[in-house]
C-alpha positions in Angstrom: 114.6 53.8 -42.6 117.0 53.8 -40.1 116.4 49.8 -39.7 117.3 49.2 -43.4 120.3 51.4 -43.2 122.0 49.5 -39.5 120.9 46.3 -40.9 120.9 45.3 -44.7 119.0 43.5 -46.5 121.7 40.7 -47.4 121.8 40.5 -43.1 118.7 40.2 -43.0 118.4 37.3 -44.8 121.9 35.3 -43.6 120.3 35.7 -40.3 117.1 34.4 -41.6 118.7 31.3 -43.8 120.5 29.9 -40.3 120.0 26.9 -39.6 118.7 24.1 -36.8 122.2 23.0 -36.1 123.7 27.1 -36.3 121.4 28.1 -33.7 121.3 24.8 -31.5 125.1 25.6 -31.3 124.7 29.4 -30.1 122.7 27.9 -27.1 125.4 25.5 -26.2 127.8 28.1 -26.5 125.4 30.2 -23.6 123.9 26.8 -21.6 127.5 24.7 -21.6 129.0 26.4 -18.3 125.6 26.3 -16.4 126.1 23.8 -13.3 123.5 21.3 -13.0 123.1 20.7 -9.2 123.6 17.2 -7.2 120.2 15.2 -6.4 118.6 13.3 -3.6 115.9 11.5 -3.3 113.5 12.4 -0.8 109.7 10.9 1.0 107.3 13.6 1.4 104.6 12.0 4.2 100.6 13.1 3.0 97.4 11.1 5.6 97.5 7.8 4.0 93.8 7.2 5.6 91.7 5.8 3.3 88.0 3.2 3.6 88.4 0.1 2.7 84.8 -1.3 2.8 83.4 1.1 0.4 80.4 -0.3 -0.8 79.1 -0.5 2.9 80.2 3.3 4.1 78.1 3.6 0.9 75.4 1.6 2.5 75.1 3.2 5.3 74.9 6.9 3.5 72.3 5.6 1.4 70.0 3.5 3.6 69.3 6.6 5.7 65.7 7.2 5.9 65.1 10.8 4.1 67.6 9.3 1.2 65.9 6.0 0.9 62.5 8.1 0.8 63.4 9.2 -1.8 63.5 6.6 -4.7 59.5 4.8 -5.2 58.6 1.6 -7.3 58.8 2.0 -10.7 60.2 5.3 -11.1 62.7 5.9 -14.1 66.2 7.2 -12.5 69.1 8.7 -14.0 72.4 8.2 -12.5 74.9 10.8 -14.0 78.4 9.4 -13.8 81.5 11.3 -15.3 85.2 11.0 -17.1 87.5 12.4 -15.1 89.4 9.1 -12.8 87.3 8.8 -9.7 89.1 6.2 -7.6 86.6 2.9 -7.1 84.1 4.6 -9.7 83.2 1.3 -11.2 82.9 -0.1 -7.2 80.7 3.2 -6.4 78.3 3.0 -9.6 77.5 0.0 -9.2 76.4 0.2 -5.3 74.3 3.0 -6.4 72.7 1.1 -9.2 71.7 -2.3 -6.9 70.7 0.2 -4.0 68.0 2.0 -6.8 66.9 -1.5 -8.3 66.4 -3.2 -4.5 64.0 0.1 -3.8 61.8 -1.3 -6.8 63.1 1.5 -9.5 64.6 1.4 -13.1 68.6 2.9 -13.7 70.0 3.5 -16.1 73.3 5.6 -16.8 73.6 9.4 -18.6 77.4 9.9 -19.3 77.8 13.9 -17.5 81.0 15.1 -19.4 80.7 18.2 -20.6 81.9 17.8 -24.3 84.6 14.9 -23.4 84.7 11.9 -25.6 85.5 13.9 -28.6 81.7 15.4 -27.9 79.8 12.0 -29.3 77.3 9.6 -27.6 79.5 6.9 -28.5 82.9 8.3 -27.0 81.5 8.9 -24.0 80.2 6.0 -23.2 84.0 4.7 -24.9 85.3 6.8 -22.1 82.9 5.4 -19.3 84.0 1.6 -20.5 88.1 2.8 -20.0 87.3 3.9 -16.5 85.2 0.1 -15.9 81.9 1.2 -16.0 80.0 -1.3 -18.4 76.5 -2.0 -18.8 77.8 -5.8 -17.2 79.5 -3.9 -14.4 77.0 -1.4 -13.4 73.9 -3.4 -14.2 71.8 -1.8 -15.3 71.5 0.6 -19.1 73.9 3.5 -20.7 71.6 5.8 -22.3 74.3 8.5 -23.8 72.8 11.0 -26.2 74.9 14.7 -27.1 71.0 15.9 -27.1 70.0 18.3 -24.6 66.6 20.8 -23.2 67.4 24.1 -22.4 66.3 25.1 -19.0 66.0 28.6 -19.5 68.8 31.6 -18.3 70.7 33.1 -16.0 70.8 36.8 -15.0 73.6 37.7 -17.4 72.1 36.0 -20.6 73.7 32.3 -20.0 71.6 29.2 -21.7 71.5 26.4 -19.1 71.3 23.2 -20.6 70.4 19.8 -19.5 70.7 16.1 -21.1 67.7 14.7 -23.4 67.6 12.3 -21.2 68.0 12.7 -17.9 65.6 15.6 -18.4 62.9 12.8 -19.0 63.9 10.8 -15.9 61.5 10.7 -12.7 64.6 11.6 -10.8 68.8 11.8 -11.1 71.4 11.0 -9.4 74.4 12.8 -9.3 78.0 11.1 -8.9 81.3 12.5 -8.1 84.9 13.4 -6.3 84.7 16.4 -4.9 88.2 18.1 -4.8 89.6 21.5 -5.7 89.5 23.3 -9.5 92.8 24.2 -11.5 91.7 27.7 -13.0 89.2 29.4 -10.6 88.6 29.1 -6.8 84.7 29.2 -4.9 82.7 28.0 -2.4 81.6 25.3 -4.6 85.1 24.2 -7.9 84.4 20.4 -8.6 82.3 18.5 -7.4 78.7 17.4 -7.3 77.5 21.3 -8.9 79.8 22.0 -11.7 78.5 17.8 -12.8 75.3 19.2 -12.8 76.1 22.1 -14.4 78.6 21.0 -16.8 78.4 17.4 -17.1 75.1 16.8 -17.0 74.6 20.1 -19.9 76.8 18.3 -22.3 78.5 19.8 -25.0 76.6 23.0 -25.4 76.3 23.4 -21.6 79.9 23.1 -21.0 79.9 25.5 -23.8 78.1 27.9 -22.1 79.1 27.5 -18.3 83.2 28.0 -19.8 81.7 31.7 -22.4 82.7 34.2 -19.9 85.6 32.7 -19.2 87.2 31.6 -15.5 86.9 34.6 -13.9 82.6 34.1 -13.4 83.1 30.1 -13.1 82.7 30.8 -9.3 79.5 32.5 -10.0 77.5 30.1 -12.5 78.6 27.0 -12.2 76.7 26.6 -8.9 73.8 29.0 -10.1 73.5 27.1 -13.0 73.4 23.8 -11.0 70.5 25.6 -8.7 67.9 26.5 -11.3 68.4 22.9 -13.1 67.4 21.6 -9.3 64.8 23.9 -9.0 63.0 23.1 -11.9 63.9 19.1 -12.6 63.8 16.4 -9.6 67.6 16.0 -8.8 67.5 13.3 -5.5 70.4 13.3 -3.7 74.1 13.6 -5.2 77.1 11.0 -3.7 80.0 12.5 -3.4 84.0 11.6 -2.6 86.4 13.3 -1.0 90.1 11.9 -2.1 93.3 11.4 0.5 96.8 12.4 -1.4 96.7 8.8 -2.8 94.0 9.3 -5.2 91.8 7.0 -2.7 88.3 7.8 -1.1 89.1 8.9 2.4 85.3 10.2 2.9 82.1 9.4 1.0 78.9 11.8 1.7 75.0 11.2 0.5 72.7 14.4 0.0 70.0 15.8 -0.5 69.4 18.9 -3.3 68.3 21.4 -1.0 71.9 20.2 0.7 74.4 20.2 -2.5 75.7 23.7 -2.0 76.4 23.7 1.9 77.9 20.1 2.6 79.6 21.1 -1.0 81.6 23.4 0.7 82.3 21.7 3.5 84.0 18.8 1.5 85.7 21.4 -0.9 87.5 22.5 2.3 88.4 18.7 3.2 89.7 18.0 0.0 92.2 21.2 0.1 93.2 19.9 3.4 94.5 16.2 1.9 95.4 17.6 -1.4 99.1 16.4 -1.4 101.8 19.5 -1.8 105.2 20.0 -2.7 105.8 21.3 1.2 108.3 23.7 -0.4 107.1 27.8 0.0 110.2 28.7 -2.9 111.2 26.3 -5.6 114.0 28.2 -8.4 113.7 25.0 -11.0 111.3 22.5 -10.9 111.8 19.9 -13.5 108.0 17.9 -14.2 108.8 14.0 -15.8 105.6 14.0 -18.1 102.2 15.7 -18.3 99.3 14.4 -19.8 95.8 14.4 -19.7 95.9 11.0 -17.6 97.5 13.1 -15.1 95.5 15.9 -14.6 92.8 18.1 -17.0 96.0 20.3 -17.0 98.4 17.9 -18.0 100.1 18.8 -14.2 98.0 19.9 -11.3 98.1 23.8 -11.1 97.2 22.9 -7.4 100.5 21.0 -7.2 102.9 23.2 -9.3 101.5 26.4 -8.0 101.7 27.5 -11.5 97.6 27.5 -13.4 96.4 28.5 -16.6 94.1 31.9 -15.3 94.7 34.4 -12.6 91.6 33.1 -10.8 92.9 30.4 -9.0 96.1 30.5 -6.7 98.0 28.6 -3.7 101.4 25.6 -4.0 104.7 26.8 -4.3 106.2 30.5 -5.7 108.2 28.4 -8.4 110.7 30.5 -10.5 111.7 28.6 -13.5 109.4 25.4 -14.5 110.5 22.3 -17.7 108.3 19.9 -18.9 110.6 17.0 -20.2 107.9 14.6 -22.5 104.4 13.5 -22.5 103.0 10.6 -21.0 101.7 7.2 -23.2 98.3 7.9 -22.6 97.6 11.7 -23.3 98.2 10.1 -27.3 99.6 13.7 -28.0 97.7 16.2 -26.5 100.2 18.6 -25.1 97.3 20.7 -23.1 100.0 22.2 -20.2 102.9 22.9 -21.7 102.4 26.2 -22.3 102.2 26.7 -18.5 106.1 26.0 -18.4 108.7 28.4 -19.3 110.7 25.2 -21.1 110.5 21.6 -22.8 112.3 19.9 -24.8 112.2 18.4 -28.1 111.5 15.0 -28.2 107.6 16.6 -26.5 107.2 18.7 -28.9 108.1 15.8 -31.5 105.6 13.9 -29.9 102.2 16.3 -29.9 99.4 16.3 -31.7 99.0 20.2 -32.6 95.0 19.8 -33.5 94.2 18.0 -29.7 96.0 20.3 -28.2 94.6 23.7 -29.4 91.2 21.8 -29.4 91.5 22.3 -25.4 92.5 25.4 -25.6 89.8 26.1 -27.8 87.1 24.3 -26.0 88.2 25.7 -22.5 88.6 29.4 -24.3 92.1 29.2 -22.1 94.6 28.8 -25.2 97.7 30.1 -23.1 98.4 26.2 -21.9 98.2 25.3 -25.9 101.8 26.9 -26.3 105.4 25.6 -27.0 107.2 26.9 -24.2 110.8 27.2 -24.7 112.3 23.8 -26.9 115.6 22.9 -25.8 117.6 19.9 -27.5 117.6 17.6 -24.4 116.6 17.5 -20.7 120.1 18.7 -19.7 119.6 21.9 -21.7 116.4 22.0 -20.6 117.7 21.7 -17.4 120.7 24.0 -17.7 118.3 26.9 -19.5 116.2 27.2 -16.0 119.2 27.3 -13.9 120.3 30.3 -15.8 117.4 32.1 -16.0 116.3 31.3 -12.4 117.2 34.4 -11.2 120.1 34.3 -8.6 123.4 35.1 -7.7 125.4 31.3 -7.9 123.9 28.8 -10.2 125.3 25.8 -7.4 123.2 27.1 -5.3 120.1 26.2 -6.7 117.0 25.7 -4.9 116.0 22.8 -7.7 112.9 20.3 -7.0 112.5 17.0 -9.3 108.8 15.0 -9.9 107.7 12.6 -12.2 104.2 13.5 -12.4 101.6 15.7 -10.0 100.0 12.9 -9.3 103.7 10.9 -7.8 104.9 12.9 -5.4 106.0 10.9 -2.3 108.9 10.5 -3.8 110.8 13.3 -5.4 114.2 14.4 -5.6 115.9 17.8 -4.6 118.9 19.5 -5.0 121.4 20.1 -2.5 120.5 23.4 -1.2 117.5 22.4 -0.5 118.9 19.6 2.1 119.1 21.0 5.1 115.8 22.4 4.6 114.5 18.8 4.0 116.6 17.8 7.2 114.0 20.1 9.7 111.1 19.2 7.9 109.0 17.2 10.5 106.8 15.6 6.9 109.8 15.4 4.5 112.9 13.0 4.9 116.3 12.3 3.1 116.6 8.2 1.9 119.8 8.6 -0.6 123.1 10.6 -0.9 123.4 12.9 -3.0 124.3 12.2 -6.5 124.6 13.2 -10.1 122.1 12.7 -13.3 123.3 10.4 -15.0 122.4 10.8 -19.1 122.2 8.6 -22.4 123.7 10.0 -25.6 121.2 12.5 -26.6 121.6 14.3 -23.5 118.7 12.9 -21.3 118.1 11.7 -17.9 118.8 8.3 -17.8 
């Protein structure tokens, strides 16, 4: 009752009826004196070594006697190919298919991407085609279905599934990139074993593996993969490791009984080669764009240091993070915006809420699909982040701006980080200090 005395109904009504314009005027008043720092361009240096003749390097590994002898004339072999943006995927796929055909076997491709492609057979073929893998480029048939067979259950009760076409093949070959996962840590994360357990498990397998959450993924991914390898003829896996510029730096071929040990080694190398922001602590991180074409999480948490679950770690300590816009390619899927502290009205206006929320319902991680605190424009979002980043002197804010988490070899940093950059062996100042220029809407030009 005390609430009613202190806040009469009329006043409550008036507050609820405030217009957006009035609320924005309050925000403008709160932020008008918050300074935006001068910035400078910085080049970050990473290991850029890569394999130039990838087909030759892969053929050398495929033609090792212990790999070659797994293929017998007349066999039908399913080749698992997935949906992530693996460097030179069409070339890798075509090389594997030709190797199998040259040995007298009949290969076919099975789209191995869990629930991607709208969880439909046609959608998964379309994803492969979009990535450049077609029946013409690969040189073999693509057999796509969402039908699976159940192979058993783990001790914790989770069912284990396998694509029906793959289950009927005389042998299975798996292709994937090995890289750090964005939501959990383990001996194996994203790679061959995840492709077997989740990719080849289709919608039902992906759902089962995510059912108990990312807390147990480090156990469930390899355990599911091992059951599949015990019950079905996984012949070998082809794994790549990419450098900081997403180019293949290493390719390996491993038998089923070698996968877990070798993938652990490749995972360690992938983490070493991962691009990063070369700062331990950042007051404000500005990200121009996020999208599913950048990362499954919209932006790679391994770069930002902000993870969608508590089961992964690494990267800089960021106090406040801003995302300004969506990529056109993400088609409104704003998964990841909830990981940021602030965003802009133009990003929210572009959101496809159904696609964004579907992402969270599938992964069971819904925090990244929430909408961050939304400001009218870039300038206000940056000012809000500076105001709330918990420093005494706003003019000394340590701010970093990147285009997206795929392109961080050239970044922008604030004046307060200039001395740090000058003393870092892998960073170089490449411009003078300047101030952001804004258009008439308050967005950075």
